[in-house]
C-alpha positions as semicolon CSV with decimal commas, in nm:
position;residue;x (nm);y (nm);z (nm)
1;M;1,214;0,167;1,962
2;G;1,240;-0,170;1,777
3;E;1,374;-0,260;1,456
4;P;1,275;-0,053;1,163
5;V;0,971;-0,177;0,974
6;N;0,940;-0,078;0,615
7;A;0,576;0,002;0,511
8;Y;0,455;0,066;0,158
9;L;0,132;0,286;0,136
10;V;-0,044;0,288;-0,199
11;C;-0,320;0,543;-0,200
12;G;-0,469;0,660;-0,522
13;G;-0,710;0,597;-0,804
14;R;-0,973;0,759;-0,999
15;W;-1,295;0,945;-0,897
16;H;-1,197;1,024;-0,555
17;D;-0,981;1,269;-0,355
18;F;-0,734;1,052;-0,172
19;D;-0,564;1,328;0,019
20;Y;-0,786;1,300;0,329
21;A;-0,747;0,914;0,346
22;R;-0,365;0,933;0,282
23;L;-0,318;1,186;0,552
24;E;-0,530;0,980;0,808
25;L;-0,345;0,655;0,725
26;L;-0,002;0,841;0,771
27;K;-0,116;0,982;1,100
28;L;-0,192;0,634;1,218
29;L;0,132;0,497;1,104
30;G;0,327;0,783;1,255
31;E;0,198;0,656;1,596
32;R;0,464;0,383;1,570
33;P;0,809;0,525;1,551
34;E;0,965;0,201;1,421
35;I;0,748;0,220;1,100
36;R;0,912;0,385;0,807
37;T;0,662;0,461;0,527
38;R;0,695;0,509;0,166
39;V;0,385;0,642;-0,028
40;A;0,289;0,585;-0,391
41;E;-0,036;0,648;-0,599
42;D;-0,011;0,306;-0,777
43;F;0,169;-0,027;-0,776
44;S;0,431;0,061;-1,048
45;D;0,739;0,083;-0,821
46;L;0,788;-0,301;-0,807
47;Q;1,124;-0,274;-0,636
48;A;0,979;-0,065;-0,352
49;L;0,693;-0,323;-0,312
50;E;0,951;-0,606;-0,281
51;E;1,155;-0,406;-0,029
52;A;0,847;-0,346;0,202
53;D;0,776;-0,548;0,519
54;F;0,414;-0,464;0,464
55;L;0,173;-0,325;0,220
56;L;-0,127;-0,095;0,302
57;T;-0,358;0,009;0,027
58;Y;-0,651;0,245;-0,018
59;T;-0,730;0,234;-0,380
60;C;-1,006;0,276;-0,644
61;D;-0,994;0,143;-0,992
62;L;-0,614;0,069;-1,004
63;Y;-0,656;-0,287;-1,130
64;H;-0,858;-0,320;-1,455
65;D;-0,950;-0,690;-1,434
66;D;-1,272;-0,823;-1,310
67;Q;-1,109;-1,149;-1,177
68;P;-0,917;-1,212;-0,867
69;G;-0,543;-1,263;-0,923
70;P;-0,224;-1,332;-0,726
71;V;0,010;-1,022;-0,644
72;H;0,384;-1,102;-0,606
73;V;0,493;-1,025;-0,261
74;K;0,820;-1,093;-0,048
75;S;0,659;-1,338;0,187
76;G;0,313;-1,466;0,238
77;R;0,020;-1,439;-0,008
78;L;-0,165;-1,137;-0,145
79;I;-0,479;-1,162;-0,374
80;S;-0,611;-0,884;-0,569
81;M;-0,990;-0,881;-0,510
82;P;-1,185;-0,655;-0,753
83;Y;-1,526;-0,535;-0,623
């Protein structure tokens, strides 16, 4: 097993049952023993987001803006793209 990798999974929103998606994503992440995953329903835990090595999201209607916008991340770039 390699160095631990901190994942942050945001899975939630409105109008949808996210339990199935959350379970399937966790199963896939669980195939990699070095990945340590924290799970949240929204983006409110800013400290956890900053501590994560990568962010995986499955959401619906968590951003209430109709324009693309930058999201602060530890490294690299992330843009919120509304549909």
